[in-house]
C-alpha positions as CSV (number, residue, x, y, z in Angstrom):
1,M,64.7,64.3,60.6
2,I,64.2,62.8,57.2
3,L,63.7,59.0,57.3
4,V,65.0,57.2,54.2
5,E,63.9,53.6,53.5
6,D,63.7,53.2,49.8
7,V,64.6,54.6,46.4
8,L,61.9,56.8,44.8
9,G,63.5,57.1,41.4
10,S,66.5,58.5,39.6
11,S,67.7,62.1,39.6
12,G,67.4,62.2,35.8
13,E,63.6,61.6,35.8
14,R,61.5,64.6,34.6
15,R,59.1,64.4,37.6
16,F,61.9,65.7,39.8
17,D,62.7,68.7,37.6
18,G,62.2,72.2,39.1
19,R,62.9,71.2,42.7
20,E,65.9,72.2,44.7
21,R,68.5,69.4,44.8
22,D,70.2,68.4,48.0
23,Y,72.7,65.6,48.2
24,L,73.4,62.7,50.6
25,E,77.1,61.9,50.3
26,I,77.9,58.2,50.8
27,E,81.2,56.4,50.6
28,W,81.4,53.5,48.2
29,Y,81.8,51.0,51.2
30,N,78.7,52.3,52.9
31,T,76.3,51.9,49.9
32,R,74.8,48.8,51.7
33,K,74.9,50.1,55.3
34,K,71.5,49.0,56.7
35,I,71.2,51.6,59.5
36,D,72.9,55.0,59.3
37,R,72.5,58.6,60.2
38,R,74.0,61.4,58.0
39,T,73.7,65.1,57.3
40,S,73.0,66.2,53.7
41,R,75.0,68.9,52.0
42,S,72.4,71.5,52.9
43,G,72.4,70.4,56.6
44,A,69.3,68.2,56.8
45,D,69.4,65.4,59.3
46,V,68.9,62.1,57.5
47,G,68.2,58.6,59.1
48,I,68.6,55.6,56.9
49,R,66.9,52.2,57.5
50,M,67.3,49.8,54.6
51,G,65.0,46.8,54.0
52,E,66.3,43.6,52.6
53,A,65.4,44.4,49.0
54,L,67.3,47.7,49.1
55,F,70.2,46.1,51.0
56,S,70.7,43.6,48.2
57,R,70.7,46.4,45.6
58,G,72.5,49.1,47.6
59,W,72.5,52.8,46.8
60,H,73.4,53.9,43.3
61,Q,74.7,57.2,42.1
62,G,71.8,59.5,41.4
63,D,69.2,57.6,43.4
64,V,66.4,59.9,44.7
65,V,65.7,58.9,48.3
66,Y,63.4,61.6,49.4
67,A,61.2,64.2,47.7
68,D,58.6,66.8,48.7
69,E,57.1,69.6,46.7
70,K,60.3,71.7,47.0
71,T,63.3,69.4,47.4
72,V,64.7,66.2,46.2
73,L,67.5,64.3,48.2
74,I,69.9,62.5,45.9
75,V,72.6,59.9,46.6
76,D,76.1,61.1,45.7
77,I,78.7,58.4,46.0
78,I,81.9,60.2,47.1
79,P,85.0,59.9,44.8
80,C,88.0,58.4,46.5
81,P,91.6,57.7,45.8
82,C,91.8,54.6,43.5
83,I,94.3,52.4,41.9
84,A,93.5,52.5,38.2
85,L,95.0,49.7,36.2
86,K,95.0,48.6,32.6
87,P,96.0,44.9,32.6
88,A,98.2,43.5,30.0
89,A,96.3,41.5,27.4
90,D,98.4,38.3,27.8
91,A,96.8,35.4,29.7
92,C,99.6,34.9,32.2
93,G,99.5,38.6,33.1
94,L,95.8,38.6,33.6
95,I,95.9,35.4,35.7
96,S,98.7,36.8,37.9
97,L,96.8,40.0,38.5
98,G,93.5,38.1,39.2
99,Y,95.3,35.9,41.7
100,E,97.0,38.8,43.6
101,I,93.8,40.9,43.7
102,G,91.6,37.9,44.7
103,N,94.1,36.7,47.3
104,R,93.6,40.0,49.1
105,H,89.8,39.9,48.7
106,A,90.1,43.4,47.3
107,P,86.9,44.8,45.7
108,L,87.3,45.4,42.0
109,F,85.3,47.7,39.8
110,Y,85.1,48.5,36.1
111,G,86.6,51.8,35.2
112,D,85.6,54.5,32.7
113,S,86.6,52.3,29.8
114,P,86.4,48.5,29.1
115,E,90.2,48.3,29.5
116,E,90.4,49.9,32.9
117,L,89.9,48.4,36.4
118,L,89.6,50.2,39.7
119,L,90.4,49.3,43.2
120,P,90.3,51.3,46.4
121,F,93.8,52.7,47.1
122,E,96.1,50.7,49.4
123,E,99.8,51.4,49.3
124,P,101.0,47.7,49.6
125,L,98.6,46.6,46.8
126,M,99.7,49.5,44.6
127,R,103.4,48.5,45.0
128,L,102.6,44.9,44.1
129,L,100.5,45.8,41.1
130,E,103.2,48.2,39.8
131,K,105.6,45.2,39.7
132,R,103.1,43.1,37.8
133,S,101.7,45.7,35.3
134,A,103.2,48.7,33.6
135,A,99.9,50.7,33.4
136,V,99.1,51.5,37.0
137,L,98.2,54.9,38.4
138,V,96.4,56.6,41.3
139,R,93.4,58.8,40.5
140,E,90.1,60.0,42.1
141,A,87.1,58.0,41.0
142,R,83.6,56.9,42.1
143,L,83.5,53.2,43.0
144,L,79.9,52.5,41.9
145,P,78.1,49.3,43.0
146,E,76.7,48.7,39.5
147,K,80.3,48.6,38.2
148,R,81.6,46.2,40.8
149,L,83.1,42.9,39.6
150,S,83.6,41.3,43.0
151,A,81.3,41.3,46.0
152,A,83.5,39.9,48.8
153,R,83.3,42.8,51.3
154,A,79.8,44.1,50.4
155,E,77.8,41.0,50.7
156,G,79.1,39.3,53.8
157,G,82.1,37.5,52.3
158,H,85.7,37.7,53.4
159,G,86.6,41.0,54.9
160,P,89.5,42.4,56.8
161,E,88.9,39.9,59.7
162,H,89.5,37.0,57.4
163,H,92.7,35.0,57.9
164,H,94.2,32.1,55.8
């Protein structure tokens, strides 16, 4: 078993060139899971034990978490169905969207452009946002921790068990 406890670098660094690449697929909501056990794409058994410093940062796309002379193990955050939305530029529309998304404690991420926002797909939220904004669609995307606007579910805030 490969034990992973820290980030060794980024997959783009030249020092990892020439090695076979294996990937550790992680869902966006598990990028801060302290203890986990997974299987890499090539079938390697991987144990994860995060320390506090890594927990506060979380895994990022392309993190190298293991390396030997032949192989590097790289974090790959799995794309998932997302609500992609381009909010109206008027203040009332933005406030209304902010209220609805915040009221549900939904995690919110920057999209591929400065005008796009992403949320994990939920049918009731999608229907509500369609009523409030003309530019809403569903697409596959990676919800990356470094593009997160809100931290309610990832850092111990209100989650699904929260009630008003």
